[in-house]
N, C-alpha and C positions, 0 to 999 in steps of 0.2 A: 390563506399563504402569504405570509413574510418575505419577502423579495425587494432586494436593492441591487440593482446592478444596470448595467450597461451593455449594450451591442458594440462588439469592436468597430472602429471606424476604419471599415476598409469597403473597397470594390469589388475585392474577390470573392465571386459567386462558387464557390465549390467551397466555400465554410458555411456548410449545412447546421441548423438548428437541429437538436432533436426530433425525432419522428414520435408522434402519438398517435392513436387509434382507438376507442373506444374505450379509456383509460388505460391502456397498455404500454410503455415505450418498447420500440426495437432499434436495432441493431440499422446503420446504413447499407450494410453488404446483411446478404441471408446466410442466418448462423443455424447449423443442423442441430437439431432437436433430440436430445435423448430420451426414446419413448421411455411406456411406462415399466413394461418387460427389462427393456434393458437398466432402468434409474433400478429396479427393486435387483436386477442382480448387481448390481455394483455396490446398493447396502449391504445384500446378503456378503459379500467380499468382502467389505471395508468393516463387518463384524465379526466375521469370523476365519475369513482366510488368509489376513495383512501379513505379509514377513516380517519374523522379528526387529528386521534391520530397518524398519520405517520410527522406530525410535531408539534415540541414543543408552548405548549400557551406560555410560559415564556423566560423570556431572560438566555440563555447558559452561564454559565458564563466561561471569558475568562480574565487570568491573562497577562495585556500587558507586551511586552517585549521591551528592547533596547539595541540596539551594546554595549552599556557599559554593562549590564548586560551579555552579550553572551561571552565580552571578558573575564569579569571576573567569567567565570564559570569555574568550575575545569572541566580536561579530563572524557571522558565517559560520561558527560549531554546528557540526552534527550529529545527532545521539541517538544507537538505533536501541530502544526500548525494548524492542521484539515485536517480531513479526513484521508486519506495515505499519505499527507504529514507531514515529521519529520525532526527535523535540530538533526545533532547530531555533539556532539564535540568530536574530535578526533585527539592526538596528536598537540595539541591547534588551528586545524585548522575546517571548519564547514563543514559538509557534507549533502546534501539537498536529501530526496527522492521524486517522485512524486510530485514536486510544481504545487499545483493548489490553483492561489488567486485571480481566479475568480468570478464574483457572480452570476455566474449559472455555472453547468458542462453541457454544451451543445453546439451545434455550432452556437447557437443564442444569442444573446445579450438580447434577449425580451421576449424568453420562454427556456423554462427547470426546472430542477432542482435550485432552488436559495436557497444559503448559508443562514445558521441558524443563525450565527454569523460572525461577523468579525474575519480575523486573526488577532494572539497577536501581530504580528511584520508587519510593510509593505514592499514590494520589496523593495523600496527606502531606508530601514534602513536598512536592512540585512548589515549583513558584507561580506567582501568578502567569497565565495563559492570555496572550492576547489574543488570538485566533485558535478554534479548533477547525482544521480543513480533514472534509470526510470524501470520501471517494464511493460509498453505496452501501446499503442496510445489512448487506449476510454480517452473521455474527461473529464472524474473526475479522471485523473491519468497523465494526460499530454495537459498543458493549453499551449496555442501558445504566449497568450501575456507574460504570466510569462516566456519562456522561450527567446522568446525576447528581455526582459527587462533583465535577466539573465545573459545572453549571455557575456557581455563583463567585467560582475563582476564575473565569473566561468572559473577555469582554464581546466576544465575536463568533458565531460559527457558522462556517462555510460550507455548502452543502450543494449537492445538485438536488433538480427538481422535485420535491415531493420529501424526500428524506427530512428538509428542516419541519414539516407539519410531522413529520414521528417524534420530534426533539419538541415542538411544541406543545404536542401532547404527554409528553414526561415530564413538563413543568418549566423546562428554558424559556427564561422571558421571550418575546415575540420579535421585539425589538432589537433583540442579540445574534436574529437568525438572519443570514442572505442566503437565498435561494437563486441557482443561477442553473440556464439551461447552459448546453454546448457552446462556444465561441463568446460566451458573456464573459466580463471582467467586472472588478472590483477593485477601489484602491483603500487599503489601512494604512495609516503610518507611512505615507508616503511609497507604500510593496503594492505592486500591481497583481493582483491574483488574477486569471483567467480558467474556466472552468473548458478542459476540453475533451474531445472523445473518447471513449474507450471500447473497446467489443466486449461486452461481457452481458449481465442479466441481473435481474433483484429477486428478492423475497426475504422473509423470516417468517412463515408460515406455510398452507397448505392453496392458500386460495387469496395471495397477494403476490400472485406471479408478475415482475414487472409492470409491478402499479407506480415505483418510482424509478428516475434515473441514476445512472452511473455513471462518472467522467473520471477523467486523469487532471490534474493540475500543472499550470504556470505558474510559477514566483522570478517576478520581476523585482527587484533592490538594485536597482543603481544599474551600476556595470553588469552586477553578479545574475544568472537566470539559474534556474532550478528546477526541474521537471520532477514531477511525484506520479507515478503510472496506475497506482490505484491497483483493480486489476485487471486483465485484459489480455483477450488472443492478439496475435499479429495480423494486422492491418494499415490497408495504404495509410490511414489518420497520421500512422506517422510521420511519415514524411511530409503531410501537411502542414501537420503542426514546427516540424523540423525549418519548413522553408520561410512560415510563418514570425516564429518566434526564436530560432534557433540563432546561433550556436547556446547549448547546454555549458555552463561550466559545472553542472554535477548532475547528473538524473537518477534518482530512488528508481530503479524497475522490478517490477515483480520476478521472482525466478525462485520457483517453489510450487508445489499443488499441482502440477501437470499430469498428463497422462493420456494415451492413444484414445482415450474414451471419451475423453471431450476438449478434444484439440483447438475447439473454435475459442475458448471462452478463457484459456488460462496458455501461454506460450513455454515452447520447450524451450531450453537455455540457450539453443542455435538463434532461435527468433528474438530474444531478447536481446545479443548482441547484436542482432542485426537491427532490431528498434531502436538502441541508442546510436547507431551509426546515423539509421535515418534522420534520428535529432538531431543532429548533429554534434551530438555528446562528447565532454571530453575525460570526463572523472564517470564511473559507473559504478553505483554502489547496489549491490543485490539484494532484495528485502524481498519479504515476501516465503519466510524460510527460518528455520533454526529454532523455533517454536513451538508450533502444533504441527501433530499428526493427521494432515488432510491427502492425504494420497497413497501411493502402493511402494514409490521409490523409495532409494534409503534416505533418510534422514539428511545425510551429510552428501548425498546425490549431486544436488542443484551446486555447492560449493566448489563440487570435484570439477564438474562440466563445465559450468562459467567460468573459472580462473585456466581451462586447459581452453576455452575459446579465445578467452580473450588475449592469453598468450600468443596463440594463434595470429589473429588477428590486429595484434597490436594494440589492442584496446588495453586503455589506463583504467587500472580494476581497483576499486577499497575495500577490504573487507574486515572493518572492526570489530573487535567482541564485543558482546553487548556492553553499552555504556559506555565505553571507551569514544575519545571524541576524534572525529574525521574533522577537520578544518580547512576548509577552501584556500584560505592565506597561505597555508603550509600544507599543504596535500600530501599524503603517504600510505602507500599501499597497503599498512596493517600486516596481517600474518594469517595463515592457514590455520587459524588455533580449533579449528574442529580435527583436524589431524589429532590434536595430544587428546582429543576423548575417547575413542577406538583405539585397537592395533590397525596399522592400517592393512595389513595380513587377512581382519578379517573374512572368512568364506563368504559372508553374506555381503562383501563390500559395495556390487554392483547388485541392483534390486533386478525384479524381472521386467 
């Protein structure tokens, strides 16, 4: 296992590392597990009874990006490339979260959730990447083909425990891989990265459940602080992270693929807003939406709900179209671009 990391210098005894027993990781708080029967019901509903509104009828607006535009962009520019794939520019270099460029978030090329839109820039056109930052190993966050293509143009891969071993098996040079436990940090080019807790699970097949860790990430670049949630349910860890590292200039927060049948591993929009507040965040940028059909809610519902909630709670929220820069030095709210994709009066506007 290739790991280069340091435990945080802190006397706070409540900052607990991950829990592992008999080769399996677990959350600090008990998480309700969906039984086999219920899982089969969910799969059946996914396959045969999904509302039409889970996929857009119109075309998702995407602003194409070129390498030249990225090189010209100022530091602390943030570009959504789709789902939870975000390209950040810091210190003149590029940092990429959970790169997924595949047509489907699936182990199969012929089945599984299909993209609503193409990425704003291709893997080939991407500039050199200083580091890829991974939250966990689910298919909508860890794309094997993307990792293999990025291996030569990426200097570092930051991953939770065990995920880095997968990268090495796929051919990534072990010297590039840094694996971190919760509350462990590492520094690259003067930027501090800390793996922080999340409440989720892992697995890419039938027999590897929770054998690798999941995490959120703190990024500290001088006076600028950015939080990347990865996938997570709502839990008291957000307050701990906010107390330890907040306030954050920007939080990149999971907002999508939620459902009452899996309440502990994905947040409802109300919980996303509360987590942002717990983190002492300034600007909230919702991610994990607008690219794949992973739940039963209307594809646009996460945007509708998070915008209304942010307005009610006086939270600054940014919703740039895919590929459009959000600049921390000149932040702007963006636009409600999803309203242009389908008529507001669509009878299936609100999902079940």
